N, C-alpha and C positions, 0 to 999 in steps of 0.2 A: 466406441464411436464407429458406427457402421461404415466401413469403407474409408473412414477418416475424411469424408467429403467435406465436412464443416471446418476441419481443423487447421493444419499448419499453413497451407498456402494462403488462404484468405486472411488468416491472422497476421502473417508476416507482411503481406501486401499492405494491409491497413496500417501496420506499425511504420512502414516505410513511407507512407503518405506524408505530404507536407503538413506542418504543424498547425492545423486549424483546431479550434476548441472542440473537444470531444463531448463536452456537456454545455453547449452554448445556452441551453435552457435550464441549467442546473443552478446550484447555489453560488452566490458571490456576496461580497460585503454589502453590496447595494440591495440584496434581497432580504436583509435583516438577519441572515445567518440562522435560519430555522433548522431544527433537527431534520435530517434527511427522511424522506418518505420512501419506503420500500414495499413492493408488492411481489411476492413470490407465487408463481403459478401453482395452483393445486392440481392434483392428479386428474380431477374431473374437468379441469380447464384445458390444459395442454398436456398430452401424454409425455412422460419422461422417456428419453431415448437411451437405452442401456448401452454402455461401452463394452465391447466384446473382446475376445481373444486375449491370450497371455494373462498376465496379472491384470485385474481391472484398472489399476493405476497406470499401466504402461502407456496407453495412448495419450493420456494427459501429460505424463512426464516427457514424452517425445515432443509434444507441442511446446511445453515450457522450455525445454533445452533449445529448441529452434528459436524461440522468442528471445532468450538470453543472448544467443549468438548474434541475432540481428541487432538487438539493443547495443551490444558491445561494439558492433561494427559500424552502425549507421546513426544512432541517436546520440547527439552530443550533450544536450541539456533539455530542461523543460521547466515550466512553471505550472503550479496547480494550487488549488485549495484542498488541503487535507483535513478530513473530518475523522477523528479517532475517538474510540472509547475502549478502556482497558480495565481489566480486573486485577488489582494489585493487593496481595495479601488477603484475598478473599473479598475485597470491597470493590464493587463496580463503580468507576468514576463517571463524571459527567462527560457529555460530548465536548471535545475540544476542537476548535477550528484554527487552522494555521495557514497563512499564506506562505507558500514554499517556493524556493528556487533551488534546483538541483542540477549540478554538472556531473555527468557520469564519469566514473573511473575508466581510464583507457590504458591498456598495456600493449606495447609493441615490442616484439622480439624479446619478451620476458622482462622488459623494462617499463616501469611506471612513467608514462609521459604526461598524463593528466590525472591529478589526484581527485578523488571523490570530494565534492564541495557542496555544502548545504547551508542555506540561510532560511530561517523560520521566523515568522512574526505571528504571535498568537493574537487572535482577534475576539475570541470568546472561549469561556465565560468571563464575566466582568472582572473577577478577582485576579485573572492572569492576563487580561487584555493589555497589549503593549509590550509583553515580554518578547525579547529578541534573542536569537541564538545564531551564531555563525561559526562554522568549522570547516577547515580545509585539511584534508588528510596529509599528515607529515609536516605541516607548517606550524609555527608557534609551539614547538615541542609537542605537537599533536594535541594541543589543548583547544577547547572551544572557548569562545568569548560570549558572555551572556549578561543580561540585566533583567531584573524582574519587571513584571507589569503590575497593574492595579495600584493599590496604596503602597505596597512594598517597593514598587518601582520608584517612588518619590523619596524613599528613605534609604534604600540600599545602593551601594556602588556597583558599577560594572566589574565583573570578575573573570579571571581565567580559570578554567576547571579541566581536570582530567575527565574525558567522556565517561569513564567507568566509575568515577568517584560517587560517594553517597549523595553529595549535594546535586551533582549533575543528573543523577538517576532518581532523585526524589519525585514521586508522582509519575514516573515513566516506567513502562515495562521493558522497553528496548533502548539501547544507547543511540546517540545521533548517527553513528556510522552504519546503523541498520536502516536508516530512512531511505525511501525511494522505491520505485516500481521494480527496478532490476533486483534490488535486494529482496523485495517481497517475493518475486518469482524464484530467486535462488534459494531462499529459505524454504519455499514450498517444495522445491526439488529435493532438498536435503531431507525434509520430513517425509516425503513420499518414498524415497529410497529406504529410509528406516522402516517404514510401515510395510514395504514389500516383503519383509521377512515373515509377515503374518497373514493369515486369511481374514475372514469375517470383515470384508470390506465391500461396500456397495458404491459404485460410481455411475453417475448419470449426467446427461446434459438435458436441461429442461428449458425450452424456449418460452417466451411470453411473459417474463418477469419485467419489472420496471424499477428504475431508480429516478425519482422525481420526474416521472413522465417519459424518461428515456427507455426505449425497449432494449432489453438485455436477454442473453442466454446465461443460465446458471449452471456451472459445473459444481456438482454436489458430491461430497464424499461422506459416507455414513458408516460408523461402526455400530452395528445393532446391539452388541453386548459389551458392557463395560469390562475392560481388562486393564491391568496395571501398565502394560506397555503402550496403550493408546492415550494420546494427549487430549483428544476431544471425541465427543459423540458425533458431531456433525460439523462440517466445514463447507462454506460456499464461496465460490469465486464468480462474481458478476462480470460478464464480458459484453461490452457494448456491441449491439448488432451492426451498427453502422461503421464504427471505427475498428472493431474487432480487437480492442485492447482491454486488459483487465482494469476495472474501475473500483472494485470493492472486494475485500476479503473479510470474512467473518467466521469465527469459530465458537462453538457452543459445547458446554459440558452436558453430562447426563442429568436429567431432572432428579431432584431429591425424592419426589413421589411421582408415580405414574400419572400422566395427564397434565402435570404442571408445565409451565412455560420453560423452555430450555435456558439455562443460565448462560449469559454471554461471557466468553473468556476474553475476546479481543475482536475489534472490528476497525477496519481502515477503509476509507472511501476517498478516492481521488476525483475531484471535480474541476471543471474548467481547465483541463490539461491542454497545454500548448507545447508542441515538440520543436526543438531545434535540431536539425539534421546536419550531417557533415557538409561543410561548405556554406551553411546558413544557420549558424548558431544564434540563439536568442540572448545569451548572457555573456557578460564580460568579467574579467578579473575583479573589477570594482564591485560587482554584485556580491562578492564573497569577502569583501574587505569591510571591517567594522567602521572604517572612516568614511564610508559612503555618505554623501550629504543628505540622503533621505532616511538614514538610519538614526537611531537615538541612543547609541552606545555611549 
């Protein structure tokens, strides 16, 4: 990132902005929940900007660390529509749409003062629509409460589950305690630090991409040669040009044959994000209580 002119300052300023929707024109339940439309700029559309100096990942890692610091300090909670697709045991699943409420974890003087709290309501596809999950770190013996959606939801009871149990992880690549933008950035930092041990890494910023009409800049990491220590061939982080927050992460494996479409490993897109800041939170304790009158546990 030449001179780091695009990076940390504007990214942090935008994250600190009050919680307007960062995808007001994006997907919502009222839009029929269609699969997201992505356009990534090609090299002959908008030139990629190489990130320079040190290890190619260092400027991106610096920006990510600053973002985590700001999130932990200033962002209390948020709501969003999460669209995810994951490859589990070699099989790529359908797009899943979830209405999400997340309260960020807060630690003061080494003490946990606000536990990470998550509520999810699945709205698509039809066989899981209506599924609800709520979990608060450290409460209820650290168990999540869940009930199924679709036809199963009419037949099966609400249950308490260990987040790492086989039933809770069925059809999921990551446990519920990994949900959220802060966790996403933290995991990317951890992965980046591991990959700094190796070379063969290309990192670029490419402006001019779009998510459902929203203009974004793409941070792209590519490992040209497949090696046992690399988890993906290509990873992309879409950062909204207006709000300067990450909206999407996608990772792809190497193609089986040259010229084939890259196999998707996992992808997560956050739509219609609204932020609650210190002093003006969006959510209350009741939002993470299964007895909430608007929930169906």
